[in-house]
C-alpha positions in Angstrom: -16.2 -5.5 -21.5 -14.4 -6.3 -24.7 -14.9 -2.8 -26.1 -13.0 -1.4 -23.2 -9.9 -3.7 -23.4 -8.0 -1.2 -25.6 -8.7 1.6 -23.1 -7.5 -0.5 -20.2 -4.4 -1.6 -22.1 -3.4 2.0 -22.6 -3.2 2.4 -18.8 -1.4 -0.9 -18.0 2.0 0.8 -18.5 1.0 3.6 -16.2 0.1 1.0 -13.5 3.6 -0.4 -13.8 5.1 3.1 -13.6 3.2 3.6 -10.3 4.4 0.3 -9.0 8.0 1.3 -9.8 7.4 4.7 -8.1 6.3 2.9 -4.9 9.3 0.5 -5.2 11.7 3.4 -5.5 10.2 5.2 -2.5 10.6 2.1 -0.3 14.2 1.1 -1.3 15.4 4.7 -1.2 15.2 4.5 2.6 17.7 1.6 2.7 21.1 3.2 2.0 23.4 0.4 3.2 22.2 -1.9 0.5 22.3 -1.5 -3.3 18.8 -2.5 -4.3 17.8 -2.3 -8.0 15.8 -4.0 -10.7 17.2 -5.6 -13.9 15.3 -6.2 -17.1 15.4 -9.5 -19.0 18.4 -8.3 -21.0 20.4 -7.8 -17.8 20.3 -4.0 -17.8 19.6 -1.9 -14.7 16.2 -0.1 -14.7 16.1 1.3 -11.1 18.6 2.8 -8.7 19.0 3.8 -5.1 21.5 5.5 -2.9 22.9 2.2 -1.9 24.1 1.7 -5.5 26.3 4.8 -5.1 27.5 3.7 -1.6 28.3 0.1 -2.5 29.2 0.2 -6.2 30.1 3.9 -6.9 27.6 4.6 -9.7 25.4 7.7 -9.9 21.8 7.2 -11.1 22.3 8.5 -14.7 25.3 6.3 -15.5 23.7 3.2 -13.8 20.3 3.1 -15.5 20.7 1.0 -18.6 24.0 -0.4 -17.4 24.7 -4.1 -18.2 25.1 -5.6 -14.7 27.3 -8.4 -16.1 30.1 -5.8 -15.9 29.8 -5.8 -12.1 31.2 -9.4 -12.1 34.9 -10.1 -12.3 36.4 -11.1 -15.7 37.0 -14.7 -14.4 33.4 -15.0 -13.2 32.1 -13.8 -16.6 34.4 -16.2 -18.4 33.2 -19.2 -16.4 29.5 -18.6 -16.8 28.8 -17.4 -13.2 26.5 -14.6 -14.4 24.2 -17.0 -16.4 24.2 -19.6 -13.6 23.1 -17.0 -11.0 20.1 -15.9 -13.0 19.3 -19.6 -13.8 19.3 -20.5 -10.1 17.1 -17.5 -9.3 14.5 -18.6 -11.9 14.6 -22.2 -10.8 14.5 -21.7 -7.0 12.9 -18.3 -6.5 16.1 -16.6 -5.3 19.9 -17.0 -5.5 22.1 -16.0 -2.5 25.7 -15.5 -3.4 28.9 -14.1 -1.8 31.6 -13.2 -4.3 34.1 -10.6 -5.4 32.6 -7.9 -7.7 33.8 -4.7 -9.3 33.1 -1.1 -8.3 33.0 1.6 -10.9 36.6 2.5 -10.2 37.7 -1.1 -10.8 38.4 -2.0 -7.2 37.1 -5.3 -5.9 34.6 -5.6 -3.1 33.2 -8.7 -1.4 29.5 -8.6 -2.0 26.8 -10.5 -0.1 23.9 -10.5 -2.5 20.5 -11.9 -3.4 18.9 -12.2 -6.8 15.1 -12.8 -7.2 13.0 -13.1 -10.3 10.1 -10.7 -11.0 7.1 -12.3 -12.7 3.7 -11.3 -13.9 0.5 -12.8 -12.4 0.6 -15.4 -15.2 4.3 -16.3 -14.5 6.0 -14.5 -17.3 9.4 -13.2 -16.5 9.7 -9.4 -16.3 13.3 -9.3 -14.9 15.1 -9.6 -11.6 15.6 -7.7 -8.4 19.1 -7.6 -6.7 20.1 -6.7 -3.2 23.8 -6.3 -2.5 25.9 -5.3 0.6 29.6 -4.6 0.9 31.2 -7.2 3.2 34.8 -6.6 2.2 36.1 -6.0 5.7 34.3 -9.1 6.9 35.8 -11.2 4.2 39.3 -10.1 4.9 38.9 -10.8 8.6 37.6 -14.3 7.9 40.6 -14.9 5.6 42.9 -13.9 8.4 41.1 -16.4 10.7 41.3 -19.2 8.3 45.0 -18.5 7.7 45.7 -19.2 11.4 48.3 -22.0 11.6 49.1 -22.1 15.3 45.5 -22.1 16.7 43.2 -19.4 17.8 45.0 -18.6 21.1 48.2 -17.5 19.3 46.4 -15.1 17.0 43.7 -13.8 19.4 45.0 -10.3 20.1 45.8 -9.6 16.4 42.4 -10.9 15.2 40.5 -9.1 17.9 41.9 -5.8 16.7 40.9 -6.6 13.1 37.4 -7.7 13.7 36.6 -5.0 16.2 36.3 -2.5 13.3 34.1 -4.7 11.2 30.5 -3.5 10.4 29.0 -6.9 11.1 28.7 -8.8 14.4 31.5 -11.4 14.8 31.7 -14.2 17.4 34.6 -16.7 17.6 34.2 -19.9 19.7 36.6 -22.6 20.4 35.9 -26.3 19.7 34.6 -28.5 21.0 33.3 -26.7 24.1 31.7 -23.8 22.3 33.3 -21.3 24.7 33.2 -17.8 23.2 36.7 -16.3 23.0 36.2 -13.3 20.7 33.2 -11.0 20.1 33.3 -7.5 18.6 31.4 -4.4 19.7 28.8 -4.8 16.9 27.5 -7.8 18.8 26.3 -5.6 21.6 25.0 -2.9 19.2 22.9 -5.4 17.2 21.6 -7.4 20.2 21.3 -4.3 22.4 22.9 -5.9 25.4 26.5 -6.8 26.4 28.2 -9.7 24.9 27.1 -13.0 26.6 30.4 -14.9 27.1 29.1 -18.4 27.0 31.4 -21.0 28.5 29.8 -23.9 26.8 27.1 -24.8 24.2 24.2 -24.9 26.7 24.7 -21.2 27.5 23.9 -20.2 23.9 20.2 -20.3 25.1 20.8 -16.8 26.3 20.8 -15.7 22.7 17.1 -15.5 21.9 16.6 -16.7 18.3 13.4 -18.1 16.8 12.3 -20.2 13.9 9.7 -18.8 11.5 7.0 -20.9 13.2 7.9 -19.3 16.6 10.0 -22.2 18.1 13.1 -21.0 19.9 16.5 -22.0 18.6 17.9 -24.8 20.7 21.5 -24.3 21.8 22.8 -26.8 19.3 20.8 -25.3 16.4 22.8 -22.1 16.2 25.0 -22.0 13.1 28.1 -21.4 15.1 27.5 -24.5 17.2 26.8 -26.5 14.0 30.1 -25.2 12.6 32.3 -26.4 15.5 30.4 -29.6 16.0 30.0 -31.0 12.5 32.0 -28.6 10.3 28.8 -27.3 8.6 29.2 -24.2 6.5 26.2 -21.8 6.8 25.5 -18.9 4.4 22.8 -16.3 4.8 20.6 -18.1 7.3 17.9 -15.6 8.4 16.9 -15.9 12.1 14.2 -13.9 13.9 15.6 -12.6 17.2 14.6 -10.7 20.3 16.9 -7.9 21.4 17.9 -7.0 24.9 15.2 -4.2 24.9 12.5 -6.8 24.0 12.1 -5.5 20.4 12.2 -7.9 17.5 14.3 -8.1 14.4 16.0 -10.3 11.8 19.5 -11.5 11.5 21.3 -12.8 8.5 23.9 -15.3 9.8 26.9 -17.0 8.2 29.2 -19.5 10.1 32.2 -21.6 9.2 34.6 -23.9 11.0 38.3 -23.0 11.5 40.6 -26.0 10.9 44.2 -26.9 11.6 46.4 -28.0 8.8 45.4 -31.6 9.5 41.7 -30.8 9.1 40.9 -30.8 12.8 38.3 -28.2 13.8 39.8 -25.9 16.5 37.2 -23.1 16.4 34.3 -21.6 14.6 33.4 -18.1 13.5 29.9 -16.7 13.1 29.1 -13.3 11.4 25.8 -11.7 11.4 24.0 -8.5 10.3 20.8 -6.9 11.4 18.6 -7.0 8.2 15.4 -5.9 9.9 15.3 -2.7 7.9 15.7 -4.6 4.6 13.0 -7.1 5.6 10.6 -4.3 6.3 11.3 -2.7 3.0 10.7 -6.0 1.2 7.5 -6.5 3.1 6.3 -3.1 2.2 7.1 -3.7 -1.4 5.2 -7.0 -1.4 2.3 -5.4 0.3 2.2 -2.7 -2.3 2.3 -5.3 -5.0 -0.6 -7.2 -3.4 -2.6 -4.0 -3.1 -1.9 -3.3 -6.8 -3.0 -6.8 -7.7 -6.3 -6.4 -5.8 -6.8 -3.0 -7.4 -6.2 -4.3 -10.9 -8.7 -7.2 -10.3 -11.3 -4.8 -8.9 -10.7 -2.1 -11.5 -11.0 -4.7 -14.3 -14.6 -5.7 -13.3 -15.7 -2.3 -11.9 -16.8 -0.8 -15.1 -19.2 -3.5 -16.2 -20.4 -4.2 -12.7 -21.1 -0.6 -11.9 -23.1 -0.2 -15.2 -25.2 -3.3 -14.3 -25.8 -2.1 -10.8 -26.8 1.3 -12.1 -29.3 -0.4 -14.3 -30.8 -2.3 -11.3 -30.9 0.8 -9.1 -32.3 3.0 -11.9 -35.2 0.7 -12.8 -35.9 0.0 -9.1 -36.3 3.8 -8.6 -38.6 4.0 -11.6 -40.8 1.1 -10.3 -40.9 2.6 -6.8 -42.0 5.9 -8.3 -44.9 4.2 -10.1 -46.0 2.2 -7.1 -47.9 3.8 -4.3 -46.6 3.6 -0.7 -49.3 1.1 0.2 -48.7 -1.2 -2.7 -47.5 -4.6 -1.5 -44.9 -4.8 -4.3 -43.2 -1.7 -3.0 -41.3 -3.8 -0.4 -40.0 -6.1 -3.1 -38.7 -3.2 -5.1 -37.0 -1.7 -2.0 -35.3 -5.0 -1.3 -33.9 -5.1 -4.9 -32.6 -1.5 -4.6 -31.1 -2.3 -1.1 -29.2 -5.4 -2.5 -27.9 -3.4 -5.4 -26.7 -0.5 -3.2 -25.0 -3.0 -0.9 -23.2 -4.6 -3.8 -22.1 -1.1 -4.9 -20.7 -0.4 -1.4 -18.7 -3.6 -1.4 -17.1 -2.7 -4.7 -16.4 0.8 -3.4 -14.7 -0.5 -0.2 -12.5 -2.9 -2.2 -11.4 -0.1 -4.5 -10.8 2.2 -1.6 -8.5 -0.4 -0.1 -6.6 -0.6 -3.4 -6.6 3.3 -3.6 -8.2 3.2 -7.1 -11.4 5.1 -6.4 -11.9 8.7 -7.3 -11.6 11.1 -4.4 -12.3 14.8 -4.3 -10.2 16.0 -1.3 -10.4 19.5 0.2 -9.4 21.3 3.4 -11.5 19.6 6.1 -12.2 20.3 9.8 -12.0 16.8 11.2 -14.0 17.8 14.4 -16.8 19.1 12.2 -17.0 15.8 10.3 -17.0 13.8 13.6 -19.9 15.9 14.9 -21.8 15.4 11.7 -21.2 11.7 11.8 -22.1 11.4 15.5 -25.8 11.9 14.6 -25.6 8.9 12.3 -23.6 6.5 14.5 -25.5 7.1 17.8 -28.5 5.1 16.7 -26.3 2.4 15.2 -24.3 1.6 18.4 -27.3 0.6 20.4 -28.4 1.4 24.0 -26.0 -1.1 25.7 -23.0 0.8 24.5 -21.9 4.1 26.0 -20.7 6.4 23.2 -18.2 9.1 24.2 -17.0 11.8 21.8 -13.9 13.8 22.9 -12.8 16.4 20.4 -9.6 18.4 20.8 -9.7 22.0 19.7 -6.1 21.5 18.5 -7.1 18.7 16.1 -6.7 21.1 13.1 -7.5 20.9 9.4 -6.7 18.0 7.1 -6.8 17.5 3.3 -9.2 14.7 2.6 -12.5 13.7 0.9 -15.3 14.3 3.5 -17.3 11.3 2.2 -14.2 9.1 2.7 -13.7 10.4 6.3 -17.3 9.8 7.1 -17.0 6.2 5.8 -13.9 5.7 7.9 -15.6 6.8 11.0 -18.7 4.6 10.3 -16.5 1.5 9.6 -14.5 1.9 12.7 -17.6 2.5 14.9 -19.3 -0.6 13.4 -16.2 -2.7 14.1 -16.0 -1.5 17.7 -19.7 -2.1 18.2 -19.5 -5.7 17.0 -16.5 -6.3 19.4 -18.8 -5.5 22.3 -21.9 -7.8 22.0 -22.6 -7.4 25.8 -22.1 -3.7 25.8 -19.3 -1.4 26.8 -17.7 1.9 26.2 -16.9 3.3 22.7 -14.8 6.4 22.4 -14.2 8.6 19.4 -11.4 11.0 20.0 -9.4 13.6 18.0 -6.0 15.1 18.8 -3.0 16.8 17.3 0.1 14.6 17.4 3.7 15.4 16.6 6.0 12.7 15.2 9.4 14.1 15.9 12.6 12.6 17.2 12.2 9.6 19.6 8.4 9.6 19.3 8.6 9.5 15.6 11.0 6.6 15.6 9.0 4.7 18.1 5.5 5.2 16.7 5.9 5.5 13.0 7.5 3.3 10.4 10.1 4.7 8.0 7.6 5.4 5.3 6.0 8.2 7.4 7.5 11.7 7.3 8.0 13.4 10.7 5.8 16.4 11.4 2.4 17.3 12.9 -0.6 15.0 12.3 -4.3 15.1 13.1 -5.4 11.9 14.8 -8.7 10.2 14.8 -8.9 7.4 17.5 -11.8 4.9 17.9 -11.5 2.7 21.0 -13.7 0.0 22.5 -13.7 -2.0 25.7 -14.5 -5.3 23.8 -12.8 -8.7 23.7 -9.6 -7.5 22.0 -7.3 -9.5 19.7 -4.1 -11.5 20.0 -1.0 -10.5 18.1 -1.5 -12.9 15.2 -5.0 -11.6 14.5 -4.0 -8.0 14.9 -1.3 -8.4 12.3 -3.9 -9.4 9.7 -6.7 -6.9 10.3 -5.8 -4.7 7.3 -5.9 -7.6 4.8 -8.9 -7.5 2.4 -11.5 -10.3 3.1 -10.0 -11.2 6.5 -12.6 -11.2 9.2 -13.1 -12.8 12.6 -16.9 -12.6 12.3 -19.1 -15.6 11.6 -19.9 -16.5 8.0 -22.4 -14.1 6.6 -21.8 -11.4 9.2 -18.7 -9.7 7.7 -17.0 -9.0 4.4 -13.5 -8.4 5.7 -13.4 -5.1 3.7 -14.2 -2.5 6.5 -10.7 -2.1 7.9 -9.1 -2.7 4.5 -11.1 0.3 3.2 -10.0 2.4 6.2 -6.3 1.5 5.5 -6.6 2.4 1.8 -8.6 5.6 2.2 -6.3 7.0 4.9 -3.2 6.1 2.8 -4.8 7.7 -0.2 -4.9 11.0 1.7 -1.2 10.7 2.6 -1.9 9.4 6.1 -1.4 6.1 7.9 -3.2 3.9 10.4 -2.2 2.1 13.6 -4.0 -0.4 15.8 -3.3 -1.7 19.3 -5.1 -4.5 21.1 -4.7 -7.3 23.6 -7.1 -10.2 24.5 -9.7 -8.9 27.0 -8.3 -5.3 26.9 -10.2 -3.9 23.9 -8.9 -2.4 20.7 -7.9 1.1 19.6 -7.6 2.1 16.0 -5.8 5.4 15.2 -5.9 7.2 11.8 -3.4 10.0 11.1 -3.5 12.6 8.4 -0.9 15.3 7.8 -2.1 18.5 9.5 -2.5 21.5 7.2 -1.1 24.9 8.3 -3.4 26.9 10.6 -4.0 29.4 7.7 -5.9 26.8 5.7 -9.6 27.4 6.0 -11.9 24.3 5.9 -14.5 24.1 3.3 -18.0 24.1 4.8 -20.2 21.2 3.8 -23.3 22.5 2.1 -26.7 21.2 3.2 -28.5 19.3 0.6 -31.8 20.5 -0.8 -34.8 18.8 0.7 -36.2 17.9 -2.8 -35.0 17.5 -6.3 -35.8 20.6 -8.4 -37.2 20.3 -11.9 -35.5 21.9 -15.0 -36.1 22.8 -18.6 -32.5 23.1 -19.9 -31.1 21.2 -22.8 -28.7 18.3 -22.0 -26.5 16.3 -24.3 -26.1 12.8 -23.0 -23.0 11.0 -24.3 -22.8 7.3 -23.1 -21.7 4.3 -25.1 -23.7 1.8 -22.9 -27.3 1.9 -24.1 -28.9 0.7 -20.9 -27.2 3.4 -18.9 -27.9 6.1 -21.5 -31.6 5.2 -21.4 -31.8 5.5 -17.6 -30.1 8.9 -17.7 -32.4 10.1 -20.5 -35.5 8.8 -18.8 -34.6 10.3 -15.4 -33.8 13.8 -16.8 -36.8 13.8 -19.2 -39.2 13.0 -16.3 -38.1 16.2 -14.6 -38.5 18.5 -17.5 -35.1 18.5 -19.2 -34.8 18.4 -22.9 -32.4 15.5 -23.8 -30.3 14.8 -26.9 -28.4 11.5 -26.9 -25.2 10.4 -28.5 -23.8 6.8 -28.4 -20.2 7.7 -29.2 -17.8 10.5 -28.8 -17.6 11.0 -32.5 -21.4 11.4 -32.7 -21.4 13.9 -29.9 -18.5 15.9 -31.6 -20.5 16.2 -34.8 -23.4 17.7 -32.8 -21.4 20.2 -30.8 -19.5 21.4 -33.9 -22.8 21.9 -35.7 -23.5 25.7 -35.9 -27.2 25.1 -35.4 -26.8 23.0 -32.2 -27.1 24.7 -28.8 -26.9 23.0 -25.4 -26.9 24.0 -21.7 -25.0 21.0 -20.3 -23.1 18.0 -21.7 -23.2 14.8 -19.6 -20.6 12.3 -20.8 -19.0 9.1 -19.8 -15.2 9.4 -19.2 -13.9 6.3 -20.9 -15.3 5.4 -24.3 -14.0 3.9 -27.5 -12.6 6.5 -29.9 -13.0 10.0 -28.4 -13.0 9.8 -24.6 -14.9 12.1 -22.3 -12.0 14.2 -21.3 -11.1 15.0 -24.9 -14.7 15.6 -25.7 -14.9 18.1 -22.9 -11.9 20.0 -24.1 -13.3 20.1 -27.7 -16.6 21.5 -26.3 -14.8 24.2 -24.4 -13.0 25.3 -27.5 -16.2 25.7 -29.7 -18.7 26.5 -27.0 -16.9 28.1 -24.0 -18.9 28.4 -20.8 -21.0 25.2 -21.4 -20.5 23.0 -18.3 -19.7 19.3 -18.5 -20.7 16.6 -16.0 -18.6 13.5 -16.2 -19.7 10.0 -15.2 -17.8 6.8 -15.1 -18.0 3.1 -14.2 -14.2 2.9 -14.3 -12.8 3.7 -10.9 -9.1 3.6 -11.4 -8.1 7.0 -10.1 -5.2 7.4 -12.5 -7.4 6.5 -15.6 -10.0 9.1 -14.6 -7.5 11.7 -13.6 -5.4 11.4 -16.8 -8.5 12.0 -18.9 -10.5 14.3 -16.7 -8.9 15.7 -13.5 -5.3 16.4 -14.5 -5.5 20.1 -13.8 -8.8 20.6 -11.9 -9.9 18.6 -8.9 -13.3 20.4 -8.8 -14.6 19.1 -12.1 -18.2 17.9 -11.8 -18.1 14.1 -11.6 -20.5 11.3 -10.7 -19.3 7.8 -9.9 -21.5 4.9 -11.2 -23.7 3.5 -10.0 -25.8 6.4 -9.0 -29.5 6.7 -8.5 -31.8 8.9 -10.6 -32.3 11.2 -7.6 -28.5 11.7 -7.2 -28.2 12.4 -11.0 -30.9 15.0 -10.9 -29.4 16.7 -7.9 -26.0 16.8 -9.5 -27.3 18.1 -12.8 -29.2 20.9 -11.1 -26.2 21.8 -9.0 -23.9 22.1 -12.1 -26.5 24.1 -14.0 -27.2 26.5 -11.1 -23.4 27.1 -10.7 -23.2 28.6 -14.2 -26.6 30.3 -14.0 -28.5 28.9 -17.0 -31.8 30.4 -18.1 -33.6 27.6 -19.8 -33.2 25.5 -22.9 -31.4 26.8 -25.9 -33.0 25.7 -29.2 
């Protein structure tokens, strides 16, 4: 693996660029908040629309901007900037409210959070900042605190002020807790009318919950703590249930209001609905987890796939030499089966991380389901009633047919395992529009509205509770007994559908079965699906000349042995430089070049371009043990997605079939001396 470290290092920066792209797509949807990243020197390296709304900076002038200049001169002079970053590094985040400067020099009261960004090894990469303008809220609180004659005297004036505030505001008198002021944002955020509590006990009507699910007691609300003990609360986040039974997150601050003698006469609580921000942060963290899994899998995939190919190749050679009645044949078959299963596990993990190579095309989903039905019917067993309902309006999608087949198989196997005593398994297709209210209800904000093709797989099995349902897309999570599940089936479904610009949904209740729905953007009706060609019943022989370029000797030997056994004339090269010397030699002729994609020195993509310049028309078949989609596409598939490609590990039969397909496509006529 050491010889490939330089190659992988070249693509590390690209992985970070992709991570930043995903980050920008997520935060771009949150416009009320300025969300951006800072490097270790304190300069902004990302931007969103919230930066313009809150701070007044356009993207071009903000990128590279030293964020210390957002702080007031007095804060900079007293070391506030350095202390904020120090607190973030020490505790994981720093929550602060303070006056800061807009581009035009005006001061705004900012509620903000600063969090460190670190590598997997703990090295500091920079910081992320989330900021919101709470100027109106601050001025209203200042007015409340300035009250000298008690809340009753100033109630009408203060009510008019806080009614226009963007945050929810509730004022309660002490010590009873009776609510005396509440603005209209309270009803908007909670989605029900203001509950005018007469005492502390009636605060139970506000349904707040701790992270572990325990409901807030009446005396635990920040407002009650403020009037009872004088406690000051800043940015406490509370999960809450709205009046329409939906769930969200509040960010709550509370403070006591005192007379001149220090006596608490009232308390004020302000809160904002930060559900959208929490969702954006969760999506970012999920994207980072997926990327981490992908890097781990991609790092081992090359060597692992080369080793698996060696096992599969030699098992094929042994099986070919042993007769069908030979007792050793069963042992060889078991070796091959174990290697193929290991290759499938790696492929599923990489599909979840969206790092496998796909070859998408216009695809009739109904046709793929019909083709898959023949495979899954024997799998589900006689105790399960399999029902297939295909809508003629399901339409055409843009996806890799092998990935869609794997998605169907994984969903069917999961549904089967959920019904050990039998039941009904339904595979259904449909055309679905996510528009207006339906879009808002059924799709999260990372999904674009429009027409989608839906694949639904439903069972009448035991179902799942909400806690289990929330984890089904995690890699390695499984509810099956040890040894009966890898936890990668649904993770692969999630990744493969997302890789085709789609999304997945699942619904389930204990005892009510489970339904998993996959959605792909539907292509225009003018798009014609590509028909899947039937495979030839047997591998054809050949006599063409093939240049085999592969830096791994064990893999090169298997390829040479398989091709030579079927009549091909093979010439080998262990490096790209060696292959280049051959193809640039005027006396050298070849019908096909088969080359690894990622090699030290001259990589396969560059070698293919050099071949095309000196010997136009000679086809190239690329192979690779690296499965990072971007690595392969940058060197191979940047401009053409139909380039012949084989993903390691592959069997000798698959190799022979692909070689014959490529040669027949260009119409070769035998070896060229």
